N, C-alpha and C positions, 0 to 999 in steps of 0.2 A: 504493500500500500504506500509506503514511504517513497518507493521508487517512482510510482505513478505520479505522486504529488510533486516530486523533484523535477521530473521531466515536463510536467505541465507548467511549472514556474519557468523552466528554461525556455520552453516554447513561447510563452507570453513575452519574456524579456526579448527574445529574438524578434518577435513581431514588432515590438516597439523600437528597439535599437537599430535594426537593420535599415529601415527607411530613413532614419535620421542620419546615419552614416553615409548612405547613398546620396542624400540631398547635399550634405556638406562637401563630399568629394566632387559632386557635379558642379557646385558653386565655384570651387577652386579651378576646375578645368575651364569653365566659362570665363572666369576672370583672366586666366592665362591667355586664352585665345583672343580675348578683347584687347589685351595689352599688345599682343603681336599684330592684330589688325590695325590698331592705332599707329603702330610703328610703320606699317606699310603705307598708310594714308599720308603720314608725315613725309615719308620718303618720296612719294609721288608729287606732293606739293613742292618739295625741294627740287626735284628733277625738272618739273615744268617751269619753275622760276629761274632756272639757269639760263644765261644768255646763249645766243647761237654760237658764240665763240667757244663755248664749252660743250658743244654737241657730242663730242666723243665721250666725255664724262657722263653726259646725260644718258646716252645709250647704254653705257655700262651699268649705271645706276638703275635704269628701267629694267634691264635684263635681270639684275639681282632681285629687284622687287617682284618681278613676275615669278621667278623661281621660288621666292619666299612665299608668295601668295598661293602658289600651287602646293607647296609643302604644308602651309597652314590648313588648306582645304583637306589634304590627305590625312593630316593629324586629326582634324575634326571628325572625319569619317571613321577613322580607326577608333577614336575615343568613344564615338557614338555606338560603334559595333561592340566594343568591349563592354560598355555599360549595359547594352541590351542583353549581351550574353550573361553578364553578372546577375542582372535582374532575373533572367530566366532560370539560372542555376539556383539562385536564392529562393525563387518561387517553388522550384521543385523540392528543395530541401525543406522548406516550410510545409509543403504539402505532405512530404514523406513523414516528417515529425508529427504532423497533425493526424495522419492515418495511423501511425504507430501509437501515438498517445490515445487515440480513440479506441484502438484495439486493446491496449492495456487497461483502459478504463472499463471496457466491456468485460474483460476477463475478471477484473476486480469485482465488478458488479455480479457476475455469475458466481464467483466464489462466496461473496457475502450472502447471496440468495441461497446457495447450497447450505451454508452454515445455519441459516434460519430454518431450512427444511429439515435438517438433521435433528433439530430440537422438537419437531412435531412427532410425539410419541403415539399418535393415533393413526398415522398413515404409513404403513410399512413400505408400500410401493414408492411413495414420495421420498422416503429416507434412502432407499436403495438407489433411486434415480439421482438424488443429491450426491451420493458417494461416487457414482460413476461420472457425474458432471465435474466433481472436484478433481477426479483423476485426469479428465480432459484438460482442465485448467493447468494442472501440474505439468502435463506434457507440453503444453503450448508456451508456458512461461517459466523460465528458469528462476525468476525472482519469486514466483509464488509456489514453486515446488515444495520448499521446506515448510512454509506455513500450512500448506495442504496436508502434508504428512504429519505435522504436529497435531492438527485438528483431528485427523483420522485416528491417530494413536490414542489421543485423549478419549475419543468415542469408544474405542475397543476397551481401554482400561475401565471405563465407567460401566459399560453394558455387557461385558463378556460373560457375566453370570446370569443374564436374563434370557428367558425364553428358550432354554436348552432342552433337549430330549436325550435321555439316557438310554442307550441301547445295551441290552444285557450282553456282556462279553464282547461288545464291539466299541468302536470309537464314539466319543460324545459329539453331538451335533450342536454347533453354535446357532444362535438366532440368525436368520438370513441376512439381516442388515449388518450384524457384527462380522459374519463370515465374509461379506462383500468388502467391508472396510479392511479386514485383515488381508484379503487377497490383493487388494490394491497396494497395501503397504509392502507385502512380500515381493511383488513384481515391479516395484518402483526402480527408477534409475538411481542407483546408489552414488554415482559420480556427482550428482547434484546435492547430496546431503550436506548440511552445514553443521551437523553436530550429532550427538548420540540420540538415536530414536528412543523415546521415553516410554517403555512398557513396564515400568516399575510396578511390581505386585500384580501383574496381569494374571488372570485365571484361565489357563488353557489346558487344564488337566484332562487327560484321555482324548485330546483333540488331535486329529490327523492334520499336521501342518506340512503341506506339500511345498517342496523347493524353497524352504525358509531362507530368506536373505536377511539375516539379522546380525551381520557383522557389526561389532562395536555398539550394539544396542544395550540400553539399560534394562536389564531383566532382574534387578535385585528383588529378592523375596518373591519371585514369580512362582506360580503354581503350575508345574509342568509334569506332575506325576502321571505316568502311563501315556504321555504324549508320544506321537509318532513323528520323530524328527530325523529320519534317515537322511544322511548326507547333507544335513543342515549347515548353513554357513554362519558360524557363530564366532569367528575370529575376533579376539579382543573384546568380546562381549562381557558385560559385568553381570555375573550370575551369583553374586554374593548371597549366601543363605537361600538360594533358590531350591525348590523342592522338585527333584527329578527322579524320585524313586520309581523304578519299573519303566522308565522312559526308554524308547527305542532310539538310540543315538548311533547306530551303526554307520561307520565311515563319516561321521560328522567332523566338521572342521572347527576345532576349538583352540587353535594355536594362540597363545598369549591371553587366553580367557581368564577372568577372575572368578574362581569357584570356591573362594574361602568359605568354609562352613556349609557348603552346599550338601544337600542330601541326595545321594545317588544310589541308595541301597537297591541292589538287584537290577539296576539299569543295564542295558545292553550297549556297551561302548566298544564292541569288537571292531578292530580296524580303525577306530577313531584317531584323529590327529590332535594330540594335546601337548605338543612340544612347547616348553616354556610356560605352560599354564600354571596358575597358582591354585593349588588344591589343599592348602594348609587347613588341617582340621576337618577336611571333608569326610562325609560318611559314604564309604564305598563297600560296605559289608555285602559279600555275596555278589558283587558287581562283575559282569562279564567284560574283561579287558583283554581278551585273546587278541594277540597281534596288534594291540594299540601302540601308538607312537607317543611316548611320554619322555623323550629325551629332554633333559634340562628342566623338567617340571618340578615344582615344589610340592612335595607330598608330606612335608614334615607333620608329624603327629596325626596324620590321616588314619581313619579307622577303616582297615581293609581286611578284616577277618574273613577267611574263606573266600576271598576274591579269586577270580579265575584270570591269571596273568600269563598263561602259557604263550611262549614266544613273543611276549611283549617287549617293546624297545624302551629301556629305562636308562640308557647311557647317560651318565652325569646327572641323574635325577637326585633330588634331595628327599631322602626318606628318614631323616633323623627322627627317632622316637615314634616312627609309624607303627601301627598295630597290624601285623601281617600273620597273626596266628592262623595256622592251617590253610593259608593261602597257597594256591598252586602257581609256582613260578618256574615250572619246568621249561628248560630251553630259553628262558628269558635272558635278555642282554642287559646286564647291570654293570658293565665296565665303567669304572670310575665313579660309581654311584656312592652317595653318602648314606650308609645304613647304620651309622653309629647309634647305639642305644635303641635300635629298632627291636620290635617284639616279633620274633620269627619262630616261636615255639610250634613244633609240628608242621612247619611249612614245607612244601615240596619244592626243592631247588635242584632236581635232577638235571644234569647237563647244563645248568645255568652258567652264563658267562659272568664271572665276578672278578675279572682281572683288575687289580688296582683298586678294588672297592674298599671303602672304609667301613669296617665292622666292629669298631671299638665298643666294647661293653654291650654288644648286641646279644639278645637272648635267643640262642639257637638250640635250646634243649629239644631233643627229639626231632630236629629238622632233618630232612632227607637231602643230603648234598652228594649223593652218588654221582660220580663222574663230573662233578662241577669243577669249573676252572677257577681256581683261587690264586693264581700266580700274582705275587706282589700285593696281595690283599693284606690289610691291617686288621688282625683279629685280636689286638691287645685287649685283655680283659673280657673277651667274649665268652659267653657261657655255652660250652659245647657238650654238656652232659647228655649222653645218649644220642648225640647227633651221628648220622651215618656219613662217613667220609670214604667209603670204598670206591676206589678208582678216581678219587678227587686229586687234582693237581695243586700242590701247595708250594711250588718252588718260589723262593724269595718272600714267602708270606711271613708276617710277623705273628708268631704263635709260640706258646711255650709247650714243653714236653708234658707238663701237668694237664694242660688243656687237651692235648691230643690223647692222653691216657684216659680221659673221661669220655672220649668219643669212640666210635666204632671204625677201625681202620683195618686194612688187610694188605697183602703183598702188592696189590695194584695201586695202593695209595702212594702218590709221589710226594714225599715229605721234603721240607726245606733241608738244605745241607747243614750239618752240625757246625756251629761256629759262625753261621751267617744270620739268617732270620730266626732259626730255631733256637730258643733260649730256655734255660732251666727256670723252673719256678723259684721265686725268691725264697730264701731259707726262712 
């Protein structure tokens, strides 16, 4: 709206200033030509007044004056042509600005009318029409794109719990107008966004959200339990304390997302992309993270009991103090991960890649580390009572003889060389 008012003021100023400048320039040109014309007249008078004895000088002077007169005529014609051309261009520019301003004003009027219609709770068809009219405005005007999306997001936030139908064992159906507004938001041109889409606290539990384009959206405390969000675009989204229990997030893009304290119990995140995501204190009990990409993610103090992490990518992840009791991490890639003080009692780490991992004071009682690769891992103070280390590789690992004595090893266990990383227990 501000853009429309600004352009209108600019258009009015140009309408007033342009004619004044043209008149001033024209006056200067006329004055210059008048002076030159006067000089020609004076020259003619002087030439005619010369005596016959000065006929040669008179002829030269008359020739010069004729040439000057011709030149003045041509200059006048050129100035007149230039002025006509300038006026024509100025008229075209004013016409263009007028048409453009008129178009913007019409778009603004359409948007304001749509907002009024959205507030009519008695006419569903009118509200749906207003939503699609708003989408048309957003597509035609880059200036109005973001205001339209903000209004539609507010509409979804306010009415997402109204007029729903619960299908037993199936997805929840939103009210038709809310579904239409959500569809417009999800298929918007994200390149025109001017900030975070505000869906704070939105209730979309058990809703099937197709092709969700929600990158960088504000979804704090959103209700998304059981929602269908397969391959959703949620990069850098703020999902702090969001409820996603049982949600289907297979192959979802969540790189850099904020999921601090989020509830993801038994959600399906298989193959999901969570690199550099913040999952501190998140609830991931029983969550399916098979093949998920969690490199560099912060899972400090996350609750991941019985989570399924087979073949998950956790290189360089932060799992300090995380609860992974009875979790399945078979063949998971944990190279360089920080698992210090993590709770891994009864966890399955068969053939897991733990090269260079930090496992100081980790609780690994009863953990299955058969054929795990622990080369260069730091197991200082780790609790290995009852842990299975058959076939595990422990070259250059920091571990004591007492710790290994409490674990299950066999001839296939590759132990650190005596005098290097393998140390005796303190006396």
